[in-house]
C-alpha positions as CSV (number, residue, x, y, z in Angstrom):
1,X,0.0,0.0,0.0
2,X,1.3,3.4,-0.9
3,X,0.0,6.9,0.0
4,X,0.8,10.5,0.8
5,X,0.6,12.5,4.0
6,X,1.0,16.1,3.1
7,X,4.2,16.4,1.0
8,X,5.5,13.0,2.2
9,X,5.0,9.6,0.7
10,X,4.8,6.3,2.5
11,X,4.8,2.6,1.5
12,X,3.5,-0.2,3.8
13,X,4.5,-3.8,3.3
14,X,2.8,-6.6,5.1
15,X,5.3,-9.0,6.6
16,X,4.2,-12.6,7.4
17,X,3.7,-13.3,11.0
18,X,5.8,-16.0,12.7
19,X,3.1,-16.8,15.2
20,X,-0.7,-16.9,15.2
21,X,-2.4,-14.1,17.2
22,X,-5.6,-16.1,17.6
23,X,-6.8,-19.7,17.4
24,X,-7.9,-19.1,13.9
25,X,-7.7,-15.9,11.7
26,X,-8.6,-15.4,8.0
27,X,-7.0,-12.4,6.4
28,X,-8.5,-11.4,3.1
29,X,-7.4,-8.4,0.9
30,X,-7.1,-7.1,-2.6
31,X,-3.6,-7.4,-4.2
32,X,-2.0,-4.6,-6.2
33,X,-3.5,-6.1,-9.5
34,X,-7.0,-6.0,-8.0
35,X,-7.4,-9.7,-7.4
36,X,-8.5,-11.2,-4.1
37,X,-5.8,-12.8,-1.9
38,X,-5.4,-13.8,1.6
39,X,-4.1,-16.2,4.2
40,X,-5.1,-18.3,7.1
41,X,-3.2,-18.2,10.4
42,X,-4.0,-20.8,13.1
43,X,-2.7,-22.2,16.4
44,X,-1.0,-25.5,15.5
45,X,-1.8,-26.9,18.9
46,X,-5.6,-26.5,18.2
47,X,-5.8,-27.4,14.5
48,X,-4.1,-29.9,12.2
49,X,-3.0,-28.8,8.8
50,X,-5.4,-31.3,7.0
51,X,-8.3,-29.7,8.8
52,X,-7.3,-26.2,7.5
53,X,-7.0,-27.6,4.0
54,X,-10.5,-28.9,4.2
55,X,-11.8,-25.6,5.6
56,X,-10.0,-23.8,2.7
57,X,-11.8,-26.0,0.2
58,X,-15.2,-25.4,1.7
59,X,-14.6,-21.7,1.9
60,X,-13.4,-21.5,-1.8
61,X,-16.5,-23.4,-2.8
62,X,-18.7,-21.0,-0.8
63,X,-17.0,-18.0,-2.4
64,X,-17.5,-19.4,-5.9
65,X,-21.2,-20.1,-5.2
66,X,-21.6,-16.5,-3.8
67,X,-20.1,-15.1,-6.9
68,X,-22.5,-17.1,-9.0
69,X,-25.6,-16.1,-6.9
70,X,-24.7,-12.7,-5.2
71,X,-28.2,-12.2,-3.8
72,X,-28.6,-15.7,-2.2
73,X,-28.5,-16.2,1.5
74,X,-25.4,-17.9,2.8
75,X,-27.5,-20.9,3.9
76,X,-28.7,-21.3,0.3
77,X,-25.3,-21.5,-1.2
78,X,-23.7,-24.8,-2.2
79,X,-20.8,-26.2,-0.2
80,X,-18.8,-29.2,-1.3
81,X,-19.7,-31.3,1.8
82,X,-21.2,-30.6,5.2
83,X,-18.5,-29.6,7.8
84,X,-19.2,-32.9,9.7
85,X,-18.0,-34.9,6.7
86,X,-14.5,-33.3,7.3
87,X,-14.4,-34.3,11.0
88,X,-14.3,-30.8,12.4
């Protein structure tokens, strides 16, 4: 991110965190080219990597469904499988 304050310019670069600040955080943002991007931070003592992979798949399916039906309620959108199928 870049900007100006008065006559001065600034640039902000996000650096990856080395530790999770919460049990589970999803950070979404728009990259410089205008595309959506993001990351998931999680407490490794509370979640296993395969659980987060499954959550990412369900979230991606939900986002795709929302893009196809922007006026639908979240409960009406298609998800690949119910969360219980993933063992959460």
